[in-house]
C-alpha positions in Angstrom: 0.3 0.1 -0.2 2.5 1.9 1.1 4.9 1.5 -2.2 1.8 1.9 -4.2 0.9 5.8 -2.7 4.4 6.7 -2.7 4.0 5.5 -6.7 1.4 7.6 -7.0 2.5 10.4 -5.8 5.5 10.6 -7.8 3.5 9.8 -11.2 1.1 13.0 -10.8 4.6 15.2 -9.8 6.2 14.3 -13.2 3.0 15.0 -14.6 2.3 18.3 -16.5 -0.2 20.8 -14.8 -0.7 25.0 -15.2 -2.2 24.7 -11.6 0.2 23.8 -7.9 1.0 20.0 -7.7 -0.2 18.4 -4.3 1.4 20.0 -1.4 4.0 18.4 0.1 5.2 19.9 3.0 4.4 22.1 6.1 4.8 25.4 4.3 2.9 24.9 1.3 -0.7 25.1 3.1 -0.3 28.4 4.5 2.0 29.9 1.3 -1.4 28.8 -1.0 -3.9 30.0 1.5 -1.8 33.4 0.9 -1.8 33.0 -3.0 -5.4 32.2 -3.4 -7.0 35.3 -1.0 -5.0 37.6 -3.2 -5.9 35.9 -6.3 -9.2 36.0 -5.8 -9.3 38.9 -4.7 -7.7 40.3 -8.1 -10.4 38.0 -9.8 -13.0 39.7 -7.8 -11.7 43.4 -8.2 -11.0 42.6 -12.3 -15.0 41.3 -12.7 -15.9 44.3 -10.3 -14.3 47.1 -13.2 -15.9 45.1 -16.1 -19.5 45.1 -15.0 -18.9 48.7 -13.8 -17.4 49.5 -16.9 -20.2 47.6 -19.3 -22.9 49.5 -17.1 -21.9 52.8 -17.8 -21.2 51.9 -21.1 -25.1 51.3 -21.7 -26.2 53.9 -19.2 -24.3 56.9 -20.2 -23.7 56.1 -23.5 -24.4 59.2 -26.4 -28.1 59.6 -27.0 -27.5 62.7 -29.2 -26.1 65.7 -29.4 -26.9 67.5 -25.7 -25.0 70.3 -23.9 -22.3 69.3 -21.4 -23.0 69.0 -17.8 -21.5 70.9 -14.9 -18.5 69.2 -13.6 -19.5 68.0 -9.6 -17.3 68.7 -7.1 -16.4 65.3 -5.4 -17.9 62.6 -3.1 -16.4 62.3 0.1 -18.0 59.2 1.2 -17.0 57.2 -1.7 -13.9 58.6 -1.7 -12.6 57.4 1.9 -14.1 54.0 1.0 -12.0 53.6 -2.3 -9.1 54.8 0.2 -9.4 53.1 3.5 -10.7 49.8 2.5 -7.6 49.1 0.2 -5.3 49.7 2.7 -6.6 47.3 5.5 -6.6 44.5 2.3 -2.7 45.9 1.6 -1.7 45.4 5.3 -3.4 42.1 6.0 -1.6 40.6 2.9 1.7 42.6 3.9 1.2 41.1 7.4 0.4 37.7 6.3 3.3 37.5 3.8 5.8 38.9 6.5 4.6 36.2 8.9 5.2 33.7 6.3 8.2 34.9 5.1 9.7 34.5 8.2 9.1 31.2 9.1 9.9 30.1 5.7 13.5 31.9 6.4 14.1 30.2 10.2 14.6 26.7 10.0 14.0 25.4 13.4 16.6 24.2 15.8 18.1 20.3 15.0 17.1 20.4 11.5 19.3 18.1 9.5 21.6 20.0 7.1 22.6 18.9 3.6 25.1 21.0 1.5 23.9 21.9 -2.1 26.3 22.9 -5.4 24.9 24.4 -8.1 27.0 24.2 -11.3 26.4 24.8 -15.3 24.3 22.1 -15.6 23.8 20.2 -12.4 23.2 19.8 -8.6 25.1 18.2 -6.0 24.2 17.1 -2.7 26.5 16.7 0.1 25.5 14.6 3.4 26.9 15.4 6.9 28.8 11.7 6.2 30.6 13.0 3.0 27.9 11.2 0.9 27.5 13.3 -2.6 24.4 12.5 -4.6 23.0 14.0 -7.6 19.5 14.1 -6.5 18.2 14.9 -3.2 17.3 12.2 -0.3 15.1 13.5 2.6 13.2 12.1 5.6 9.5 12.6 5.8 8.3 14.4 8.6 11.5 15.9 9.7 12.9 19.8 9.2 15.9 19.8 6.2 18.3 22.5 6.2 19.8 22.9 2.8 22.8 25.5 2.5 23.4 26.6 -0.8 26.0 28.1 -3.3 26.8 28.2 -7.0 30.3 27.0 -8.6 29.6 29.5 -11.6 27.0 31.8 -12.4 23.3 32.1 -10.0 21.3 29.8 -10.1 18.3 28.9 -8.5 16.6 25.7 -6.4 12.7 25.1 -6.1 10.7 22.5 -5.8 7.2 23.3 -6.7 5.8 20.9 -4.3 7.0 22.1 -1.5 6.4 25.9 -2.4 10.0 26.4 -0.9 12.5 28.4 -3.4 16.0 30.3 -3.4 18.5 31.7 -5.6 22.0 29.8 -5.6 24.3 32.5 -5.9 28.4 32.1 -6.3 30.6 33.1 -3.4 28.2 32.9 -0.8 25.7 31.0 1.2 22.1 31.0 1.1 19.9 28.4 2.6 16.4 27.2 2.6 14.4 24.4 4.6 11.3 22.6 4.2 9.7 19.5 6.0 8.5 16.9 3.7 5.2 15.6 4.8 4.6 12.9 2.0 7.0 10.3 1.3 7.4 10.1 -2.7 9.6 12.1 -5.9 9.3 15.2 -6.1 10.8 17.4 -9.2 13.1 20.3 -8.4 14.1 23.1 -11.4 16.5 25.5 -11.6 14.4 28.8 -12.3 17.5 31.0 -12.9 18.7 30.8 -16.8 22.1 30.0 -16.4 22.9 29.1 -20.2 22.3 26.6 -22.9 21.5 23.9 -20.7 19.7 25.4 -17.6 16.4 23.5 -18.9 18.6 20.5 -17.9 18.9 21.2 -14.4 16.4 19.8 -12.7 16.0 16.7 -11.1 14.4 14.7 -7.9 13.8 15.5 -4.2 13.7 11.9 -2.9 11.0 11.6 0.4 12.2 8.5 2.2 9.4 6.8 4.5 10.1 7.2 8.4 13.3 4.7 8.9 13.8 4.7 5.4 16.2 7.0 5.0 18.6 6.1 7.7 18.8 2.6 6.2 19.1 4.7 2.2 22.1 6.1 3.9 23.7 3.2 5.2 23.1 1.3 2.1 25.1 4.2 0.0 28.1 4.1 2.1 28.3 0.4 2.1 28.2 0.3 -1.5 30.6 2.9 -1.9 32.5 1.4 0.4 33.1 -2.3 -1.6 32.9 -0.5 -5.0 35.8 -0.6 -7.0 37.7 2.6 -8.1 36.4 2.4 -12.3 32.9 1.7 -10.4 33.1 4.8 -7.8 34.5 7.0 -10.4 31.4 6.3 -12.3 29.3 7.3 -9.6 31.3 10.6 -9.0 31.2 11.5 -12.5 27.3 11.1 -12.8 26.8 12.8 -9.5 29.7 16.4 -9.9 27.8 16.5 -13.3 30.5 15.7 -15.7 28.2 13.9 -17.8 26.4 17.1 -18.9 28.8 18.2 -21.1 31.5 15.0 -21.7 29.5 12.4 -23.3 31.2 8.6 -23.0 29.4 7.3 -26.3 31.0 9.4 -28.8 28.9 11.7 -29.6 29.0 15.7 -30.0 28.3 18.3 -26.7 29.8 21.4 -25.1 33.1 19.4 -23.9 34.9 16.3 -25.6 34.0 13.2 -25.5 35.6 10.7 -23.3 35.2 8.1 -25.1 38.2 5.7 -26.2 39.7 9.5 -24.9 42.9 8.7 -22.9 46.4 8.3 -24.7 44.3 10.1 -27.3 46.4 13.1 -28.8 44.2 16.7 -28.7 45.2 19.8 -30.0 44.8 22.8 -27.7 43.5 26.2 -28.2 47.2 27.7 -28.4 48.3 25.8 -30.8 50.1 22.9 -29.3 49.2 19.3 -28.7 48.8 17.0 -25.6 48.3 12.9 -24.6 45.4 12.6 -23.0 46.8 10.9 -19.7 46.6 10.6 -16.0 48.3 14.2 -15.3 46.2 16.0 -18.0 43.0 14.4 -16.4 43.8 15.6 -12.9 44.7 19.3 -14.0 41.7 19.4 -16.5 39.7 18.4 -13.5 41.2 20.8 -10.9 42.3 23.7 -13.0 40.0 23.1 -16.4 41.1 26.4 -17.9 44.5 25.4 -17.8 44.7 23.2 -21.4 41.7 23.6 -23.7 41.0 21.1 -26.2 40.7 23.6 -29.5 37.1 24.0 -30.3 35.9 24.4 -26.9 35.1 27.0 -24.4 36.5 27.1 -21.1 33.1 26.3 -19.5 34.2 23.9 -17.0 34.0 25.2 -13.3 37.1 24.2 -11.5 36.9 21.5 -8.8 40.1 22.1 -6.6 39.2 21.7 -2.9 36.2 19.7 -4.2 37.2 16.2 -4.7 40.1 14.7 -2.8 43.0 12.9 -4.0 41.2 9.6 -3.9 38.2 10.7 -5.8 40.6 11.9 -8.3 42.0 8.8 -8.9 38.8 7.0 -9.0 37.5 9.4 -11.9 41.2 8.8 -13.9 40.3 4.8 -13.5 36.9 5.3 -14.7 38.0 7.8 -17.8 40.8 5.2 -18.7 38.1 2.1 -18.2 36.5 4.3 -21.3 39.2 3.6 -24.1 39.3 -0.2 -23.0 37.2 -3.0 -25.0 
């Protein structure tokens, strides 16, 4: 039953809609209430203006040549009404908006903290135990605080079902929090245009059932510990978003394909030539702008300090494996 419900939620999250997806966080209801209040108030105002316009067009239409009427002075009652009533409406909207904003910007004590790094064109999520993933995994019914930064340009992290969104800015940390209420998969996306593959900078928030998140963490740790260097390198290649620009099947992309790349000679933008070996791969990961292959732009971010020597070795072994067989 639980698996069926989770599957139904996941399916609904990926279906197209012109309206809000189902609420799936503790702050979603308050956000929707304020939005709907403003929405229906705007609808009522629009309908009122249209009805009044139609009435005056018919009631005071030109019925022939007639002398111009004397101008009236003013109507104090009407003027006070259409001034004071909107003031109270605006104050109410401001108050509920302010209190909701403060609640959404103040994470509860003891919130589970996950690091988020945005880079063209992928997201990396880092957990307290050092595990990195491409999709975001969180427990149900527990506050989660995301500490976010960017390696290149401004991105924006948005989870429609949770009604939370925050800009991710290079050179600083922004944070936001949420508490998921329903297990399942929920789409997140980047909502700040960031280049050619902005459209593809999306993924899933996987909300685990009670106890399932801890089991998932343990399983990921054990799998990573028992993985070969090639397997670990392949996982890092996906998690760090290398696949967004580098293909492994020979197809063209925004960066050179890595199929049969190891040992291949390449021409660089400065006219020199180089053979792709372990040292070149390492340098290209930590300082990718140092030696750029001709015909490509230096768009890759530097991973200096973001990957350990062990991770670098695993990535090198994975790239070498793409040249075998």
